[in-house]
C-alpha positions as CSV (number, residue, x, y, z in Angstrom):
1,M,-50.8,-33.2,34.2
2,T,-47.1,-33.7,33.4
3,D,-45.3,-36.6,35.1
4,R,-42.4,-35.0,37.0
5,K,-40.0,-37.8,37.7
6,I,-36.5,-37.2,38.9
7,T,-34.0,-38.7,36.5
8,S,-30.3,-38.5,35.8
9,N,-31.2,-35.9,33.2
10,N,-32.8,-33.5,35.6
11,L,-31.3,-34.3,39.0
12,Y,-28.9,-31.4,38.6
13,L,-31.8,-29.0,39.2
14,L,-32.2,-30.1,42.8
15,L,-28.6,-30.2,43.9
16,P,-27.7,-26.5,44.1
17,G,-30.3,-25.8,46.8
18,K,-29.2,-28.7,48.9
19,V,-25.5,-28.0,48.5
20,S,-25.9,-24.3,49.3
21,K,-27.6,-25.0,52.6
22,M,-24.9,-27.6,53.4
23,A,-22.2,-25.1,52.6
24,V,-23.8,-22.5,55.0
25,M,-23.8,-25.1,57.8
26,Y,-20.2,-26.1,57.1
27,A,-18.9,-22.6,56.9
28,S,-20.6,-21.7,60.1
29,D,-19.4,-24.8,62.0
30,F,-15.8,-24.7,60.8
31,G,-15.2,-20.9,60.2
32,V,-14.4,-21.1,56.6
33,S,-15.7,-19.1,53.6
34,I,-18.7,-20.2,51.7
35,T,-16.5,-20.7,48.7
36,E,-14.2,-23.1,50.7
37,A,-17.2,-24.9,52.1
38,L,-18.7,-25.4,48.6
39,S,-15.3,-26.6,47.3
40,R,-15.0,-29.2,50.0
41,I,-18.6,-30.4,49.5
42,Y,-18.3,-30.6,45.7
43,Q,-15.1,-32.7,46.1
44,S,-16.6,-35.1,48.6
45,V,-17.8,-38.7,48.4
46,T,-21.2,-37.5,49.6
47,Y,-21.6,-35.2,46.6
48,R,-20.5,-37.9,44.2
49,Q,-23.2,-40.1,45.7
50,L,-25.7,-37.3,45.7
51,E,-25.2,-36.6,42.0
52,D,-25.8,-40.3,41.2
53,E,-29.6,-40.5,40.8
54,E,-29.6,-44.3,41.5
55,T,-28.5,-43.7,45.2
56,K,-31.7,-41.7,45.8
57,L,-29.9,-39.4,48.2
58,W,-31.7,-36.5,46.6
59,H,-34.6,-37.6,48.8
60,Y,-32.7,-36.4,51.8
61,G,-32.8,-32.9,53.2
62,P,-29.7,-30.7,53.6
63,V,-29.3,-31.5,57.3
64,A,-29.2,-35.3,56.7
65,L,-26.9,-34.8,53.8
66,Y,-24.6,-32.6,55.9
67,Q,-24.5,-35.2,58.6
68,M,-23.6,-37.8,56.1
69,F,-20.9,-35.5,54.7
70,L,-19.4,-35.0,58.1
71,E,-19.3,-38.8,58.8
72,Q,-17.6,-39.5,55.5
73,K,-14.8,-36.9,56.0
C-alpha cells in the first residue's frame, strides 16, 4: 500500500474543495457572488495559513476554516 502523506508538494490537491465550500457559505451570508467570495478568501490571512502545510490547518473542515476566516477579517 502506498504511503499517502500530505506534504507541501501535494497539499494543493486538498484546498479547492475546502475553499469552494467556504466561498458558498460566505456568498450566502454576505450576499456576494461566488467569484467575489473566492477572491476574498484567496486574499485572506486564513488562506495563506491554510496553504502552509506546517500549520496543519488542512486538518480542519470548511466550517471551522470559515469561522477562522471570519474572525481574522
